N, C-alpha and C positions, 0 to 999 in steps of 0.2 A: 504494500500500500504506500502510495507516495504522500509527501507531506501536505499537499493541497487536499487530498482525499481525507487525511486525518483531521485537518482543520474543518472541513465540511462536516465530518462525523461528530465533531465537537459543537456544531451549531453555527459555525462561521460561514457566511456567504462569501464566496470568492468571486470577485468581479474583475474583468479585464478592462483596463483603461487604454484601449487601443483598438483600432479597426483599420483594415485596409482590404481592398477587394480580394487580394491573393489569399488572405485568411479564409475567406468565404468560398472561393472557387477551388482551392486546393484540397479542401476537406480538413484543414488544420483546425479551424474553430470547432467543427463538429467533433474532432478527436479530443480537443481540450475539454469540451463539455462532457463527453463520455468517459474519458480516462483521467482527467485532472480535476473533475468536479467543479469546473468553472460554471457559476450559476447566474451570471449576468454580465452586462457589458455597458460601458458608458463611453461616449466620445464627445469631441468638441471640434469647432472649426479649425483650430490649430492642428489637431491630429489629422484631420482630413486634408488640410492644405499640404501637410508634409507627405502624406500618402500619395496625393495626386501629383505633386511636383517631383517625386523621387521614383519614377518608373513609368511604365507604359500601360499599366492595367486600366487606366481610365481614359485613354486616348479615344477609343471608339465611342464611349459614352459622351465624352465632351463634344466630339464632332457631331453626333446625333442631336444632342441638346442645342448646340450652337446653330445648326442649320434650321432649327425651329424658331429662330429669331429671339431667343431668350438672352437676357443680359448675363454677364459673367456671374453675378450674385445668384441669379435664378438657376443657372447651370450648376453652380456649386451646390446649392441647396437641393436640387433635384437628384444629383448624384449621391449626395450624403443620405438622402431619404431612401434611395434604392438600397444602399448598403445596410442602413439601419433596419429596414424592414426585412431584408434577407437574413440578417442576424437574428431578428425576432422570430422568424420562422424556425431557425435552428434551436432557439431556446423554448419553443412552445412546449415540448415534452417536460422540460424542467419546471415551467410554470404550472402546467397541469398536474404534474406529479407532486409538487409542493403545495398544492391547494392555493396557488396564487401568492405564496410567500416569496418565491424566487422566480427567476426566468425573465427578468426585465431587461430592456435595452433602452438606453436614454441617449439623447443628443442635446447638448447645451445650445442655447441660442447664441447668435453671433454677439461678440463683445460690442459691436457697433450699436447694438440695441440696449445696452446697459442702462441708458437714461431715457429709453423710449418705450413706455408701457404699451402704447397702442401698437407699435411695430412688433413688440414681443408677442402680443396677443395675436396679431395677424399671422406671424410666422408659425405660431402654435396651431392656429386653425388650419393653415395650409397643410401642415404636417399631419394633423388628424384626418383631414379630408383625403390626403394621399394614401395613408395607411388604410382607411376605411374602404376606399375604392379598391385597393389591392386585395383586401380580405374578401370583398365581394367577388372579385374576379377569381381568386383562388378557390372559393367555395362553389364556383360554377354558376353563380347568379348573374 
């Protein structure tokens, strides 16, 4: 048994403070959930900026979003939401198995919105709408 599993068995929720597309597409995050007892994930714009600027994993998504006429900020947010919801899909079993105590995925709002309550609420509503639409599509509705 690894030390993260022992922590989990003692009641500690182990969260990852990092995300990048490669973790999702390679199966690494799924492995960490299953073998290392990782029970949640959080991210922020700085983490995403680093992931996007240090590799090619996001190039196709950026190109697709950009050709739809979106601003750089809209492209960034859309790509972040894609990864966050993909991660949430991987944590669904943890969430269900823990009775909703674990299995969460979070994304901090942009620091540019620190003093902008209306902008923060708008970004949250966009995120909730994106996730809700994706859940409906995944359920076959």
